N, C-alpha and C positions, 0 to 999 in steps of 0.2 A: 580403762584407765591408762593414761600415758605411762610409758616405761622410760626411765632415765638411768643410764649407767655412767660411771666415771672412768676416765682413761687418762694416761699421761699426756700432758701438754707437749712435752718433749720426751718421747720414749727413748730409753737407753738402747733399744734394739734397732733404732733407725727405721722402723716400719717393716721389719722382716716377719712380722706376725708372731713374735715370741712373747710379747707382753701378755699378761694373763687376761686382759680384757678381751683378747681374741677368742677365748673359750666362750665367753658370754655372747659376744657378737655372733659367733658361728651358731650357737644354740638358738638364738633368736631368729637368725636367718633360716635355719632348718624348719622351724615351726611357723614361719611367715608372720612374725610379730614385728610391727614397727617400733622403733625405739629412738630416743634422743641420747646424745653423748655429751656429757659435760666434762670438758678438759680441765685438769688441775695440774698445777705446778708442784714441784717437790716441796716448796714452802707451804703451799695451800694444803697439802696432804697432812701437815702437822698442826694445822689450825683447828680450833674447837669445832667448827661447823662440819669439817670432814671427819674428825675423830668421833663425832656423834654417830656417824654412819659406819665408820671402820675404826674400832678402838686401837688398832695397831698401825694406823696411818698409812695404809697401802691402797692399791687399786686392784680390781674394780669394786665398785659398790653397785647395788641394784635398788632402785626405788620404784614402787608401783602403788599409788594411793598412799595409805598409811603404813605400808610394809617397806621396811628397809633391810637389806641383806648384805652380807659380805662373805668372802671366801668363794672362790669359783666353783668348787665342788657343790657347795650348798645352793648356789645360784642356779647352776645348770640342772641340778636335781629338782629344784622348785619348778623351773621352766618345763622340764620333762614330765613332771607329775601332772601338770595342769594343762598340757597341750599335747596333742597326738603327734607322733612322728619320731620321738626320741627314746621311748621305752616300749617294749613288747606288750601286747595285750594279755598274753598268757602269764599267769601268776608266777609260775616257776621261772620262765624265761626272764620275766621282769626282775625277779630277785637276783638271778645270775648277772644281769646287766648292771644292777646296782652294786653287786659285789665287785665287778670289774672296774667300776668307777672308783671305788675305794682303793682297789689294788693299784690302779694307775697312779693315784695321788700319794698313797702311803707306802707302796713297795717298789714301784718302778722309778718314780720321779726322784726320791731323795738321793740315791747315789749319783744320778745324772746331775742334779743341782750342786751336789758337793764337789764333783769334779769340775763343773763350770766355774764355781765361785772360788775354788782353790787358787786359780791363776791371779785373781784380784787380791786375795787375802794374803797369800804367802808365796806368790810367784817369784818374788825377788830373793827368797831365802836360798842359801847354797844347797840345801837338801831337797829342794823342790823337784829336781830331776829324779830323785829316788821315790818321792811320794806319788808323782803323777801316774806311773805305771800301776801302782797299787790301787789308786782310785779308779783307773780305767778298767782294771780287772774286775773290780766290784760291779761296774756297769755291765761288763760282758757277762757276768754270772746271771744278772737279771735278763739280759737280752737272750742268752742261751735258753733260759727257762720259758720266756715269752715266745720265742720262735718255735720251740718244741710244741708248745700248746697251740699256737696258731696253725702250724702245719701248712697245708695247702688251702686253708679256708680263706674266704674273702674278708670276713669280719670275725670278731672275737667269739660271737655266739649267735649264729644265724644271720639275721638282718642287721644293718647298720643301726647303732643306738648311741645314746649319750656316752656309753662306755668307750666306744670307738672314737668319738669326738675328743674326749679327754686324752685317751691313750695316744692318738695320733699327734696331738699337740705336745704331749710330754716327750715323745720320741723326737719331735722336731727340735727340741732343745739341744740335740746332738749335732745340729747343722754345723758343718765345718770341722768337726772333730775327727772325721775319718773312721769312726767306729761303726755307725749304723750301716755303712756300705759293706761291712763284713757279713751282713745278714740280708741276703737278697729278698727273702720273704717279707722281712720287716720293712725294707726299703720300698717294696712294691705295695705293702699295706699303707704306708704313709702316703705314697703317690696316689692311691685310690681315694684317700681322704681329701687330699689337695685337689683332686679332680671334681669333687662335688660342687655343683653350682653355688650352694649356700656358703661353702668354704671360700670360694672365689669372691663372693660379694663381701664377706666379712673381711677378708684379707685386703681387698681394694679399699674398703672403708678405713681400715687402720692405716694403710699406706698413704692414703690421701692426706691424713693429718701430718705425717712426716714430710711429705712433699711440700705441703703448704708451709711448714716450719722452715724447710730449707730455702724455699722461695723467698720467704720474708727475710731471712738472714742475708741472702744474696742481695736483695734490694737495699738493705741497710748498708751493705759494704760499698755499694755503687755511689 
């Protein structure tokens, strides 16, 4: 059955691979599944047809036959469950990988996103200069813990899995913040993820949308 995912028509990240459809693209590329992408505008994301797929009006969504899913963790988990390559065969290792998936989304990502969004929400407030170091220290607490657990290992738990896929993209949200660079082992970990052929294909796919959008805007200005 054909797989269709949704993605931003005009991604706020400008094609840097930070939009959450990147997680689903990468997972599909890792297991070798073809897929189609339906681009949606911010307006379309609030329309009934899209809300029927994603009740919170976000992206990505995942459609396969009569199955419709939302939330990247659930989508990547579904892909990993049904196709080899993203979860270990060993039962205990599989359970640990799933635990790390939840950890990436529920423990590591929230302080990173809070720091990222603070600039847009309260960056113009006079007390923002005092708030930012507090938010960055919260991020560092999680990175300290993650770096200690990763140690000199290549991946979180043995071979590459869906847990690493999600964790790498969560850490990439720190791009440009100057924080991840304080952790050489984590920077190297992210670089290993970015070096995977499937990651490169997914990134190129998302970037192509941004480049096409920029080309279209340039043509209109001429």
